[in-house]
C-alpha positions as CSV (number, residue, x, y, z in Angstrom):
1,M,-115.6,-8.9,-253.5
2,F,-117.2,-8.3,-250.1
3,C,-119.8,-10.0,-248.0
4,S,-123.2,-8.4,-248.3
5,K,-123.9,-9.2,-244.7
6,C,-120.8,-8.3,-242.8
7,G,-118.7,-6.6,-245.4
8,A,-115.7,-8.9,-245.0
9,P,-113.5,-9.5,-248.1
10,L,-114.4,-12.7,-250.1
11,N,-112.1,-14.9,-252.0
12,E,-112.8,-15.4,-255.7
13,G,-115.2,-18.3,-256.2
14,S,-116.2,-18.5,-252.5
15,K,-119.8,-19.6,-251.9
16,F,-119.8,-18.8,-248.2
17,C,-118.3,-15.9,-246.1
18,E,-115.5,-17.1,-244.1
19,R,-116.3,-14.6,-241.3
20,C,-120.1,-14.9,-240.8
21,G,-120.9,-17.9,-243.0
22,A,-123.5,-16.1,-245.1
23,L,-124.2,-17.4,-248.6
24,V,-122.5,-15.6,-251.3
25,N,-124.9,-14.5,-254.0
26,E,-125.3,-11.9,-256.8
27,N,-126.1,-9.1,-254.4
28,N,-122.4,-9.2,-253.4
29,N,-121.5,-8.1,-256.9
30,N,-123.8,-5.0,-256.6
31,T,-122.4,-4.3,-253.2
32,N,-118.9,-4.6,-254.5
33,N,-119.8,-2.2,-257.3
34,N,-121.2,0.3,-254.8
35,F,-118.0,0.0,-252.7
36,N,-115.9,0.6,-255.8
37,N,-118.1,3.5,-257.0
38,M,-117.8,5.1,-253.6
39,D,-114.1,4.7,-253.6
40,S,-114.0,6.3,-257.1
41,V,-116.1,9.2,-256.0
42,N,-113.9,9.7,-252.9
43,N,-110.8,9.6,-255.0
44,M,-112.2,12.1,-257.4
45,N,-113.2,14.4,-254.5
46,N,-109.7,14.1,-253.1
47,V,-108.2,14.9,-256.5
48,N,-110.5,17.9,-256.9
49,S,-109.7,19.2,-253.4
50,V,-106.0,18.9,-254.1
51,N,-106.4,20.7,-257.5
52,S,-108.5,23.4,-255.9
53,S,-105.9,23.9,-253.2
54,N,-103.2,24.1,-255.8
55,N,-105.1,26.5,-257.9
56,L,-105.9,28.7,-254.9
57,G,-102.2,28.7,-254.0
58,N,-101.3,29.7,-257.5
59,M,-103.9,32.5,-257.5
60,N,-102.5,33.9,-254.3
61,G,-99.0,34.3,-255.5
62,V,-97.3,31.0,-256.4
63,G,-98.5,31.0,-259.9
64,V,-101.0,33.5,-261.5
65,T,-101.2,36.8,-259.6
66,N,-104.5,38.8,-259.3
67,S,-105.1,42.0,-261.1
68,N,-104.4,44.2,-258.1
69,Q,-101.1,42.6,-257.5
70,Q,-100.3,43.1,-261.2
71,D,-101.2,46.7,-261.0
72,L,-99.1,47.2,-257.9
73,N,-96.1,45.5,-259.5
74,V,-96.5,47.6,-262.7
75,N,-96.8,50.8,-260.7
76,S,-93.7,49.8,-258.6
77,V,-91.7,49.2,-261.8
78,N,-93.0,52.3,-263.6
79,K,-92.3,54.7,-260.7
80,N,-89.5,57.0,-261.8
81,P,-87.4,58.6,-259.0
82,G,-86.7,61.4,-261.4
83,N,-90.4,62.5,-261.4
84,K,-90.3,62.8,-257.6
85,N,-87.2,65.0,-257.7
86,K,-88.7,67.1,-260.5
87,N,-91.9,67.7,-258.4
88,I,-89.7,68.8,-255.4
89,F,-87.8,71.2,-257.6
90,I,-91.0,72.7,-259.0
91,A,-92.4,73.2,-255.4
92,I,-89.2,74.8,-254.3
93,G,-89.3,77.1,-257.3
94,G,-92.8,78.1,-256.5
95,I,-91.9,79.0,-252.9
96,V,-88.9,81.1,-254.0
97,A,-91.1,82.9,-256.5
98,V,-93.6,83.8,-253.8
99,V,-90.9,85.0,-251.5
100,V,-89.5,87.2,-254.2
101,I,-92.9,88.7,-254.9
102,V,-93.5,89.5,-251.2
103,F,-90.0,91.0,-250.9
104,V,-90.6,93.3,-253.9
105,F,-94.1,94.3,-252.6
106,I,-92.9,95.1,-249.1
107,F,-89.5,96.6,-249.6
108,V,-89.7,98.1,-253.1
109,L,-93.3,99.1,-253.4
110,G,-93.7,99.6,-249.6
111,G,-96.9,97.7,-249.5
112,N,-100.0,99.0,-247.7
113,K,-99.5,99.5,-244.0
114,K,-101.8,100.9,-241.4
115,L,-101.1,102.6,-238.1
116,I,-104.2,102.5,-235.9
117,C,-104.3,104.5,-232.7
118,T,-107.1,104.6,-230.2
119,G,-107.8,106.8,-227.2
120,E,-110.4,108.9,-225.5
121,E,-111.1,112.7,-225.7
122,S,-113.9,114.7,-224.0
123,G,-115.9,111.5,-223.4
124,M,-115.6,110.4,-227.0
125,N,-113.9,107.2,-228.1
126,V,-111.5,108.2,-230.9
127,T,-109.7,106.1,-233.5
128,Y,-107.1,107.4,-235.8
129,E,-106.1,105.3,-238.8
130,F,-103.1,106.3,-241.0
131,G,-102.5,104.5,-244.2
132,F,-99.0,104.1,-245.7
133,K,-98.1,103.3,-249.3
134,S,-94.5,103.0,-250.5
135,K,-93.4,104.0,-247.0
136,K,-95.3,107.3,-247.3
137,L,-98.4,108.6,-245.7
138,A,-101.2,108.0,-248.1
139,N,-104.6,108.4,-246.3
140,F,-106.2,109.2,-243.0
141,K,-109.4,108.3,-241.2
142,A,-110.7,109.6,-237.9
143,K,-113.6,107.8,-236.2
144,L,-115.3,109.5,-233.2
145,V,-118.0,107.7,-231.2
146,V,-120.0,110.4,-229.4
147,P,-122.4,109.4,-226.6
148,V,-125.7,111.2,-227.3
149,S,-129.4,110.6,-227.0
150,S,-131.6,110.2,-230.0
151,S,-133.4,113.5,-229.2
152,Q,-130.1,115.4,-229.4
153,M,-128.6,113.5,-232.4
154,D,-129.6,116.0,-235.1
155,A,-128.2,119.0,-233.1
156,V,-124.9,117.2,-232.6
157,I,-124.7,116.5,-236.4
158,D,-125.3,120.1,-237.2
159,S,-122.5,121.1,-234.8
160,F,-120.0,118.7,-236.5
161,D,-121.0,119.9,-239.9
162,A,-120.2,123.4,-238.9
163,M,-116.8,122.5,-237.3
164,M,-115.7,120.4,-240.3
165,D,-116.9,122.6,-243.1
166,D,-113.3,123.5,-244.0
167,Y,-112.4,119.8,-244.1
168,K,-115.3,119.1,-246.5
169,K,-114.2,122.0,-248.7
170,D,-110.8,120.6,-249.1
171,G,-112.2,117.3,-250.3
172,M,-112.4,115.2,-247.2
173,D,-115.4,112.9,-246.7
174,L,-117.6,113.3,-243.6
175,K,-120.1,110.5,-242.7
176,Y,-122.4,109.8,-239.7
177,E,-123.7,106.6,-238.3
178,K,-126.5,106.8,-235.8
179,G,-126.8,104.3,-233.0
180,S,-129.3,103.9,-230.2
181,D,-127.3,106.0,-227.7
182,N,-124.3,107.3,-229.7
183,L,-123.3,109.0,-232.9
184,T,-120.3,107.8,-234.9
185,V,-118.6,110.5,-236.9
186,I,-116.2,109.4,-239.7
187,L,-113.8,111.8,-241.4
188,S,-111.5,110.4,-244.1
189,G,-109.4,111.6,-247.0
190,S,-106.0,111.4,-248.7
191,M,-103.0,112.9,-247.0
192,K,-103.0,115.7,-249.6
193,E,-106.5,116.6,-248.6
194,V,-105.7,116.3,-244.9
195,G,-102.6,118.5,-245.4
196,A,-104.7,121.1,-247.1
197,A,-107.4,121.0,-244.5
198,M,-105.1,121.0,-241.4
199,G,-102.4,123.2,-242.8
200,L,-99.7,120.5,-242.6
201,T,-96.3,121.1,-244.2
202,E,-94.6,118.7,-246.7
203,S,-92.2,117.6,-243.9
204,D,-95.2,116.8,-241.7
205,L,-96.5,114.5,-244.4
206,K,-93.2,112.7,-244.6
207,A,-93.4,111.2,-241.1
208,T,-92.5,107.6,-241.0
209,Y,-94.6,104.8,-239.4
210,D,-92.4,104.7,-236.3
211,E,-92.1,108.5,-235.9
212,L,-95.9,109.0,-236.2
213,K,-96.5,106.1,-233.8
214,K,-94.1,107.5,-231.2
215,E,-95.5,111.0,-231.5
216,I,-99.2,110.1,-231.1
217,Q,-98.5,107.7,-228.2
218,E,-96.3,110.1,-226.3
219,T,-98.1,113.3,-227.0
220,E,-101.7,112.2,-227.2
221,G,-101.5,109.2,-224.8
222,Y,-103.1,107.0,-227.4
223,T,-102.4,103.2,-227.9
224,C,-101.1,102.5,-231.3
225,K,-100.4,99.3,-233.2
């Protein structure tokens, strides 16, 4: 029991508060009940707080783990080192296969290789392109850029047509591309057609990449790559 006036503790059966002298009445019982209720509530809150803290601790790793942690643990356990090694072997096998294919293509089949030489003749920019297949000359293309005005374009085309008539008869292709101040002449064909049109011998057509490059650079003064 407590005094309703000052809150001091009261002895059982006391009619007056020993601290303030106030008369002890029934209100003290209500007050005491309130104090007891408040203590009970506080105790309950403390208990709940402790339980919540314990539950939170359990949720974060002491007791029950969360779903992400479970997944992580499962994945860690289920990881098989053998799978990683297997993937590495598969990758290495794929690389080896590609290397073998490239080797066969380049050294057995010869691949497709081009020799491109550029230079200038009689005011024209000239480009020769030689195609190789299986290390043999396969095709040829000549590209000549002729500076000419639009008014003279048709006359220059007629001149080229006349000069290259024999080439066309032997199956080579002749094309023209008109620009604003120049005419591009493109002559192309297989080496068989080139040989027939230019009177090349079989030994001429067997020239290697390096031999042809050296010949055109040294004799014609062209830049080849």
